[in-house]
C-alpha positions as CSV (number, residue, x, y, z in Angstrom):
1,X,-35.4,-50.9,42.1
2,X,-36.0,-54.5,40.8
3,X,-33.1,-56.9,41.3
4,X,-33.1,-58.1,37.7
5,X,-33.0,-55.2,35.3
6,X,-33.2,-55.6,31.5
7,X,-31.9,-52.9,29.1
8,X,-34.2,-53.6,26.2
9,X,-32.4,-51.5,23.6
10,X,-28.7,-51.4,22.9
11,X,-26.4,-51.7,19.9
12,X,-22.9,-52.9,18.9
13,X,-20.9,-51.9,15.8
14,X,-17.4,-52.1,14.4
15,X,-16.1,-49.6,11.9
16,X,-15.7,-51.2,8.5
17,X,-18.0,-54.1,9.3
18,X,-21.3,-53.6,7.5
19,X,-22.3,-50.1,6.6
20,X,-21.2,-47.6,9.2
21,X,-21.0,-44.6,6.9
22,X,-23.6,-42.8,9.0
23,X,-21.1,-42.5,11.8
24,X,-18.9,-40.4,9.7
25,X,-21.2,-37.4,9.8
26,X,-19.6,-34.6,11.9
27,X,-22.4,-34.7,14.5
28,X,-21.6,-38.4,15.1
29,X,-17.9,-38.1,15.5
30,X,-18.1,-38.7,19.3
31,X,-19.4,-42.3,18.7
32,X,-17.4,-43.0,15.5
33,X,-15.5,-46.0,17.0
34,X,-16.0,-49.7,17.8
35,X,-18.6,-50.7,20.4
36,X,-18.5,-54.3,21.4
37,X,-19.7,-56.4,24.4
38,X,-16.5,-55.8,26.3
39,X,-17.2,-52.0,26.2
40,X,-20.8,-52.4,27.5
41,X,-20.3,-55.0,30.3
42,X,-18.5,-52.6,32.8
43,X,-21.3,-50.0,32.2
44,X,-24.2,-52.4,32.9
45,X,-22.3,-53.8,35.9
46,X,-21.9,-50.4,37.4
47,X,-25.6,-49.6,36.9
48,X,-26.7,-52.9,38.3
49,X,-28.3,-54.1,35.1
50,X,-28.5,-57.9,34.6
51,X,-29.3,-58.4,30.9
52,X,-29.5,-56.6,27.6
53,X,-31.2,-56.9,24.2
54,X,-29.2,-56.1,21.1
55,X,-31.2,-54.2,18.4
56,X,-30.2,-54.2,14.8
57,X,-28.5,-51.3,13.0
58,X,-28.3,-52.9,9.5
59,X,-30.5,-54.3,6.8
60,X,-28.2,-57.2,6.6
61,X,-28.8,-60.8,7.6
62,X,-25.1,-61.2,8.5
63,X,-25.5,-58.7,11.3
64,X,-28.0,-61.1,12.8
65,X,-25.4,-63.9,12.8
66,X,-22.7,-61.5,14.1
67,X,-24.9,-60.4,17.0
68,X,-26.1,-63.9,17.8
69,X,-22.5,-65.0,18.1
70,X,-22.0,-62.2,20.7
71,X,-25.1,-63.5,22.5
72,X,-23.7,-67.0,22.5
73,X,-20.4,-65.8,24.0
74,X,-22.1,-63.5,26.6
75,X,-25.0,-64.9,28.7
76,X,-26.0,-61.4,29.7
77,X,-27.1,-60.6,26.1
78,X,-30.4,-62.3,26.4
79,X,-31.9,-61.4,23.1
80,X,-31.2,-60.1,19.6
81,X,-33.7,-58.0,17.6
82,X,-32.5,-58.5,14.1
83,X,-33.6,-57.9,10.5
84,X,-35.2,-59.9,7.8
85,X,-36.4,-58.7,4.4
86,X,-40.1,-58.3,5.0
87,X,-40.7,-57.5,1.4
88,X,-39.0,-60.6,0.1
89,X,-40.6,-63.9,-0.9
90,X,-37.8,-65.4,1.3
91,X,-39.2,-63.6,4.4
92,X,-40.7,-66.7,6.0
93,X,-37.6,-68.8,5.3
94,X,-35.3,-66.1,6.8
95,X,-37.5,-65.9,9.9
96,X,-37.4,-69.7,10.3
97,X,-33.6,-69.7,10.0
98,X,-33.1,-67.2,12.8
99,X,-35.9,-68.4,15.0
100,X,-34.0,-71.6,15.4
101,X,-31.8,-69.7,17.7
102,X,-33.8,-69.0,21.0
103,X,-31.9,-65.7,21.4
104,X,-33.4,-64.3,18.2
105,X,-36.4,-62.5,19.8
106,X,-37.6,-59.8,17.4
107,X,-37.4,-58.1,14.1
108,X,-36.8,-54.4,13.2
109,X,-36.6,-52.3,10.0
110,X,-35.1,-48.8,10.0
111,X,-38.3,-47.2,8.8
112,X,-37.1,-43.7,9.7
113,X,-34.5,-43.8,6.9
114,X,-36.9,-44.8,4.2
115,X,-37.6,-42.1,1.6
116,X,-41.2,-43.1,1.4
117,X,-43.0,-41.9,4.5
118,X,-45.7,-44.6,3.8
119,X,-43.1,-47.4,3.5
120,X,-44.4,-49.4,6.4
121,X,-47.9,-49.8,5.0
122,X,-46.9,-50.8,1.5
123,X,-48.7,-54.0,0.5
124,X,-45.4,-56.0,0.3
125,X,-44.4,-54.9,3.8
126,X,-47.8,-55.7,5.2
127,X,-47.5,-59.2,3.7
128,X,-44.2,-59.6,5.5
129,X,-45.6,-58.3,8.8
130,X,-48.4,-60.8,8.5
131,X,-45.7,-63.5,8.5
132,X,-44.6,-62.2,11.8
133,X,-48.2,-61.9,13.0
134,X,-49.0,-65.6,12.3
135,X,-46.1,-66.5,14.6
136,X,-46.8,-63.7,17.2
137,X,-43.2,-62.7,16.6
138,X,-42.3,-59.2,18.0
139,X,-41.7,-56.2,15.7
140,X,-39.9,-52.9,16.7
141,X,-41.3,-49.8,15.1
142,X,-38.5,-47.2,14.5
143,X,-40.5,-44.1,13.6
144,X,-40.0,-40.4,13.5
145,X,-43.1,-38.3,14.5
146,X,-44.1,-38.1,10.8
147,X,-44.5,-41.9,10.7
148,X,-46.4,-42.3,13.9
149,X,-49.8,-42.0,12.3
150,X,-49.2,-45.4,10.8
151,X,-48.9,-47.1,14.3
152,X,-52.7,-47.2,14.8
153,X,-53.2,-48.5,11.2
154,X,-50.8,-51.3,12.0
155,X,-52.5,-52.0,15.3
156,X,-55.8,-52.3,13.6
157,X,-54.6,-54.3,10.6
158,X,-52.3,-56.7,12.6
159,X,-54.1,-57.1,16.0
160,X,-52.1,-60.3,16.9
161,X,-48.7,-58.8,16.1
162,X,-46.7,-57.7,19.2
163,X,-45.2,-54.3,18.3
164,X,-43.2,-51.8,20.3
165,X,-42.5,-48.1,19.5
166,X,-38.8,-47.4,19.9
167,X,-37.8,-44.1,21.5
168,X,-41.5,-43.0,21.9
169,X,-41.3,-42.3,18.1
170,X,-38.8,-39.5,18.7
171,X,-40.9,-36.5,19.9
172,X,-39.1,-33.1,19.7
173,X,-38.0,-32.9,23.3
174,X,-35.4,-30.2,22.6
175,X,-38.2,-27.8,21.9
176,X,-40.6,-29.3,24.5
177,X,-43.1,-29.9,21.7
178,X,-46.0,-32.4,21.7
179,X,-48.0,-31.1,18.8
180,X,-48.4,-33.6,15.9
181,X,-46.9,-36.3,18.2
182,X,-49.3,-36.7,21.2
183,X,-52.4,-37.4,19.1
184,X,-50.9,-40.2,17.2
185,X,-49.0,-41.5,20.3
186,X,-52.4,-41.8,22.1
187,X,-53.9,-43.5,19.1
188,X,-51.2,-46.1,19.0
189,X,-51.6,-46.8,22.8
190,X,-55.3,-47.6,22.2
191,X,-54.1,-50.9,20.7
192,X,-53.2,-53.5,23.4
193,X,-50.7,-55.2,21.1
194,X,-48.5,-52.1,21.0
195,X,-45.9,-51.3,23.7
196,X,-43.4,-48.5,24.0
197,X,-39.7,-48.2,24.9
198,X,-38.7,-45.4,27.2
199,X,-35.5,-45.0,25.3
200,X,-33.7,-42.6,23.0
201,X,-35.0,-39.5,24.8
202,X,-31.7,-37.8,25.7
203,X,-30.7,-37.5,22.0
204,X,-34.0,-35.9,21.2
205,X,-33.4,-33.3,23.9
206,X,-30.6,-30.7,23.9
207,X,-27.5,-32.8,23.9
208,X,-25.6,-30.2,26.0
209,X,-28.1,-28.9,28.5
210,X,-30.8,-31.6,29.0
211,X,-31.8,-32.7,32.5
212,X,-34.3,-35.3,33.7
213,X,-37.1,-32.7,34.0
214,X,-37.0,-32.2,30.3
215,X,-37.9,-35.8,29.8
216,X,-40.6,-35.9,32.5
217,X,-43.6,-34.7,30.5
218,X,-43.0,-37.4,27.8
219,X,-42.5,-40.1,30.4
220,X,-45.7,-39.0,32.2
221,X,-47.7,-39.1,29.0
222,X,-46.3,-42.6,28.2
223,X,-47.3,-43.8,31.6
224,X,-50.8,-42.3,31.2
225,X,-51.3,-43.9,27.7
226,X,-49.5,-47.3,28.0
227,X,-49.2,-47.9,31.8
228,X,-46.1,-49.7,33.3
229,X,-47.0,-53.1,31.9
230,X,-46.6,-51.9,28.3
231,X,-43.4,-49.8,28.9
232,X,-39.8,-50.9,28.9
233,X,-36.4,-49.3,29.6
234,X,-33.8,-49.0,26.9
235,X,-30.5,-47.2,27.1
236,X,-30.0,-46.8,23.3
237,X,-26.3,-47.2,24.0
238,X,-24.0,-46.2,22.4
239,X,-26.1,-43.6,20.5
240,X,-27.0,-42.1,23.9
241,X,-23.3,-41.1,24.4
242,X,-23.9,-38.2,22.0
243,X,-25.8,-36.6,24.9
244,X,-24.9,-38.5,28.1
245,X,-23.2,-41.5,29.7
246,X,-24.9,-44.8,30.2
247,X,-25.3,-44.1,33.9
248,X,-26.8,-40.7,33.3
249,X,-29.4,-42.1,31.0
250,X,-30.3,-44.8,33.5
251,X,-30.4,-42.4,36.4
252,X,-32.6,-39.9,34.5
253,X,-35.3,-42.5,33.8
254,X,-35.1,-43.8,37.3
255,X,-35.7,-40.2,38.6
256,X,-38.6,-39.8,36.2
257,X,-40.2,-43.0,37.5
258,X,-39.4,-42.5,41.2
259,X,-43.1,-41.9,42.2
260,X,-44.1,-45.3,40.9
261,X,-44.4,-48.3,43.2
262,X,-41.7,-50.9,43.3
263,X,-43.9,-53.3,41.3
264,X,-44.6,-50.7,38.6
265,X,-40.9,-49.9,38.3
266,X,-40.2,-53.7,38.1
267,X,-42.4,-53.9,35.1
268,X,-40.7,-51.1,33.2
269,X,-37.2,-52.2,34.2
270,X,-37.6,-55.8,33.2
271,X,-41.1,-57.4,33.4
272,X,-42.5,-55.9,30.2
273,X,-39.4,-56.7,28.1
274,X,-39.4,-60.3,29.4
275,X,-43.0,-60.8,28.4
276,X,-42.9,-58.9,25.1
277,X,-39.8,-60.7,23.8
278,X,-40.6,-64.0,25.4
279,X,-37.3,-64.1,27.3
280,X,-36.5,-67.2,29.3
């Protein structure tokens, strides 16, 4: 394993701060509590992980400021993927405000929750994405399988915009299905500006009975399509705790990648994230 491992996808939240109503759903009761840096630090230390990247959970500029304050206080939080209003005329000014902080390294919108399945290719969204493209500023794609067909469109329309598919666009691992996902996943991988996070898989598998072998076909296809230099590890903590501990998630991916060379593993467990997000 590489000596400097980066977890490229984790979250924090506090109940009552911002909109945490989604945590009140019965299926989320297990993670309906506060998760702050002091809760994550022992877990990454135990796993031998050096640095992490916080990823937004809110369409709220104040969450950016809150997370950046955590990053200021904790050197091991090496980046914040936040939110700006891509559809707003203020998009460019918002980006400029946060880019002034070197730990603001990317932007995400929770596309999976939008009622319009074509939300990400609306003209006003494309205008905002072109603001990011002009600055080569990374964008995380949070898609369900039904949105994945848009990844190739974005790759073609925005060839200079670095993009990364979070959670492999959430294939239906619980049912071991690849139909309707594989075709569009391969199409996305054909664009060199699109990467993929090996994250969020355990919560797409059976929460109670999953094992690393259930994830292996999806990891193998990602390796075939993207190669190690366009793949990165993300724990998706604390969402992952619905199905497994931080250590179990890390160990599962390590098992799935065990046949790779040390150099290839080093890319997935740090090198790709460092390049993609421009980490110092």
